[in-house]
N, C-alpha and C positions, 0 to 999 in steps of 0.2 A: 549645740547641733548635732553631736553624737547621742547624745541622751535623746534627742526629740525623734531622731531616725530609728534609732533601736527599740526604744520603749514607747515613747509618746503616741508615735504615729499608729503603731500596731493596738495599742489600747484604745485609741480612738476608732480605729476600725471594727474593733470589737464590740465598742458600746452602740456603733449605729445600728447593729441587730437587734438591740432592745428600742422600742419605740420611746418609752418612758425614762431613757437613760439620759443624764445630762452629759455636757461635753467635759472631758477631763481637763484641769487644768495642766500646763506647760511649764515644767520648772525652769526657771533660768538663774545664772550665776548671780550672787548677791548683788554685785555692782551695776548689773542690768536691771534689777527689779524695779517696777514703779517706772520705767524709761519708757520712751516712744519705743523703741525697739520690742519691748516686751508686749506692749500694747498691741503692735503691729504684727508680731508673731501670733498672739491669741485670735486676732481677727482672722489669720489666715487659717488657724488652726479650726475656727467656727465654720469658715466657708468650705474647709474640705470636709468637714463632718457633715454639712448640708448636701455638699454634692454626693457624698458616700450613701447618704439617706435615700436621695432622689434616685440615683442608681439603681440600689439594692430595691425599692419600690418598684421601680419600674421592670425590672427583671422578673420579680415575683409577679407583677401583673401580667406580664408578658407569657411566663410560664403557666399561669392560671389559665388564661384565654387561651393559649396552644392547646391546654388539655382538655379543656370545654369544647374547642374546635374539634378535636380529635374524637370526643366522645360523641359528639353530633353527629359526625361523618360515620362513624361506626353503626350509631343507632339508625341513622337514616338508609344506610346500606343494608342493615339487617331486616328492618321494615319494607325495603323496596323489593328485597330478595323474596321474602315471605309473601308479600301481596303480588307480586309479578307471577309467582307460582299458582296462587289461586286465581287469577285472571287467566291463565293459563288453562288451568284444570277447568274452569268455567267455561272457556271458549270451546274446549273439547267435548265437554258434556253437552253444551248446546247445539254441537254439530250432530251429536248423537240423537238428540231430540228432534232436531230437524229432519234427519232420515227416517225416523220413526212417523214423524206427521205425514211423512210423503208415504211411508207403508199404509199407514192406519186412515188413507184418505176417506174412505168411506165409512167410518166409523165416528158418529157425532160424539158420544161419550168418550172414545178413546182420545179424538182430537182436541175436547174440552180439557182433559187431565192433562195431556202431553203440554199443551198451551200455557196451562197454569204454571206446571213446572218450569217451561222455559223463561216464562214472567219472572217467576222467583231467580233463576238463574241469571238473568240479565239485572236484577238489582244487587244480588252479590257482586257481579262482577264489578257493576258501577262504584260500590263502595271500595272496593279493594283497589280498582283502578284509581281513586282519588288519592289514595295514600301513595301510590306509585307516582302518582303527578306532584304532590307536594313533596316528595324525596328526590325530586330530580329527574324522574324518569319520564318516557314519552307515553302518550296515549297510545294503546295498543291495537289501534285499528285505523284502516285506510278506506277511503271511499272515493269515487270520481265526484265529479261536479254535481252538486245537489240543490234544488230549488228551497228557499226558507219553509215553503209549507211543509215539505218531506222531512227536512231538519227538524221541525217542533214535533211530528210525527213520530219521527226516530226518537227523541227524547221522550214521548209518552210510553214508548215500550220500557222504558228503566225505572219508571216510578209506579209505587202502589196505587194512588189516587187517579190513575188515567182517565176515568169517566168524567171526572169534576172538572177539566180542563176543556174551555171553550177557545177555539183558534181560528182566527180569520185566515184569508189564504193571501199568498204573495208569490209571483213568479219569478221573483228577482233571485239569483243564484248564488252560491259561496264556492269559491275556489276549493280544491279537491285537499290541498293542504290543511284549511281551517275548517271543514266539514266534522271532524271527528271531535276536536275540542270545542267547535261550538254547539254540538248536541251534546257535549256532556256537561257543558257549561249550562246551557239551557235546562236540562234535566235536573240538575242541581238547584236552579233557583226555581223551576216549577215544583219540585219535591218539597222544596222549605216553604213556598206559598201553599201548598194544599196542607201541609202538617200543621200549620200555624192559624188555620183558618177554620171556622166552623164545618162540621162533616156535611151540613146541608146547602153548602154555599159552592157557588163556581168560582174557579180561576179564570179570568178573561187574558187572552193572548191576542195582542193586535201589533200592527206594523205602521211606522212612521217613515217615509221616505223624507230624504232631504239632500241638500246639496252635496255633502260630503260623504254621504251613507246611508245605511238603514237600520233605525232603532226597533228592536224587538220590546215590546213593552208589556210587563205583567202585571195585571192589578188582581188583588185578592181581597176579600171581605173579613181578614183577621183582624187581631188586636192589634192595634197602632204602636209602634215601636216608640221609647221615650228618646229624649235627645241624645241622653248618654249613650243609649243603645245604638241609635242612629250613627252616632259620631265613632263609634267603634267599628262598627259594620263597614263604614265608609273608609275608615283609616286601613282595615283588612282589606277591601276591596282595590283599593288603589296601591298597595304594596308591592314587591316585586315577586311575591311568592315563597322567598324565604321564611321556612317555619321551624321553630325549634320545637320538637314533638315532646319532649321532656316537660316543657314548660305548658303544656296544653291540659295537663292534670289526667284523672282516671278515666273520664269520660270526656273525651276530646271533640269538639265540634269543628269539623274541618272542612263544611261546605263552602264558605266564602273564601277559605284559604285556597281551594282546589280550584275555583273560578278566578281568583287572582294572579294564580301561579299560569294557569292557562291565558287568560287575558295578557299578560305580562309578555309571555314567550310567543304569542300568534299575533298580536298586534290590535286585539279590540280592547274595549272597555266596559266595567261593568259597575253599577251603581244601585243603591237603595233609597227610598225617601219616603216619608208619611204624606203622601198625595194621591193616594187612590180614591176613584169616586165611590168606592163602597166603604168606605172608612177604614180600610186597612193600609196595607203597605204596597207601594209601587216599586219594582226591581226594572231595570232596563239593561239591555245589553247593545250596544251600538258597535255596528260591522261599518267599519270607513271602506271607501271605494276599493282600496288595493285589496280586500277580501272579496269583494264581488266581482261577478263575471256573467257572462250571457247564460241564460235558462238551457239546460241540456235537453236533448230531444228525449222522448220518454224511454226509447228502448235503451238508452243509453245509463240509465240510471239502476245502479245495483241495489239502492236502498227498498226498490219495490220488489214486491213478491208477488212471483209468476203464478197465477192461478188459472184453473180451467176456466174457459167462457161459460161452462154449465154451472157454475159455481159462484156464489158470493158469501163473503162473512156475515153471520148474525150472531145472536149470543144465545147462551143456555139461559136458565132461570136464575143461576148464580151470577150472570153477566160476563161467562167465559165466553169468549167469540168460538163461534163454531161454523161448520158449512151447512147451507141448506141448498136443496137443488132448485133452480130457477125455472119456475113453470111460465109458459106463455100463457096470457090472458087469466092469470091468476090474481087473487087479492094478496098483496104485501102482508107477509107474516107480521104479526106482532111481535114487538122486541121487549122481553121482559127487563125488569130494572135490576140495577146493581145497588143495594140497600136502597135509596130513594133517587136514584139517578139513573136515567135512561141509558141503556148500552148503545149509544149511536154507532150505525156502520161504520163511518168514518174513524171513529175512536177504535172499534175494534179490528180494522184493517191497520189502524196505526201501530197497535199490540204486533201484530205480525210483522209489519215493517220494520218496526224497531228491535224486535227479538231476532230478525234475521241476522243483524250485525253481528251475532257470535259466531254465525257460520262462516262470515268474511273476514273474522278477525285475523291478526297477526301480533306476535309477541313482541316484546319490547326489541329483543334482540335481533328479530327478524326484521324490524322497522329501520333499525339504524343500519341495516344493509343495504335499504331500499332508497329510493328517489327522495324521500320526504325529509330533507335535510332542515335542521332547525336553524 
């Protein structure tokens, strides 16, 4: 027994550190060899060895997971910090552009140039804000209650192919807390639909009212997704938003991850399916009654841009919105096309409504101090 304690067990413990090592035998006095005692002792030794290997393996796995968790947290913190700075700088730049727009109200050319800059800034801010969201941060803007029609218009101001979006109207409104998340999620889904459909096609947005809420339906005419792609997309959209950035590869696609994170946090759901009537993909965003409220009065909405009554938005030859003076008894001015798409007045106005968000934004830290608790 003294030999077992002083030599046998330490040797056994050392051997468990080598996966391919066999359990060393434990010597006993000659009279005890091949007895039941010797056999039972060897069985105890084997059980001891197995328990040691299990403990060692679990400890190594726990250490590995702890290291990975710390690396993931450090990566997310770094990405969130950098992208939050981009969002803040973009919001500041958008405010400067907004002031310039007011100063150059009479210059159509200057207005068109500044609006193009503002629209580009909004797209940069949206991309950066997506990384903030999937890294655990909060959407950096707050709004009062908004109608779904205006929420879709706000989303249009954040995507490049906004003239290709055709949307119905609905006066049902979204609660203030959920406005920015829904705008961001819709912008992501609309951008995805436009990017993966022919440049000569439209993306159709409709609303379906039900007993428990409203569904925003987005139909495109793009290439249908395979069953494997659909399954992967649905799995992503149904997740809790946790993303391991280092596993997304050198060219990460975070759109659905962003929508999933916002949906999980704010209580709406998103899905995709190969059932578009145009042969493409149908994406849906379901807003439960808990996120819906009475429509606000027009003057209560900050997403609308206040224009002079003698002006309305039109478009330049390149499709950019511009101001033209309304003449009484005059024929409506022609609206030149952007590529092959007519620059509709509603879409042009949507651009300005959407880009106004940059001038009403708040930083993530400011929002945490506000009333929009998660």
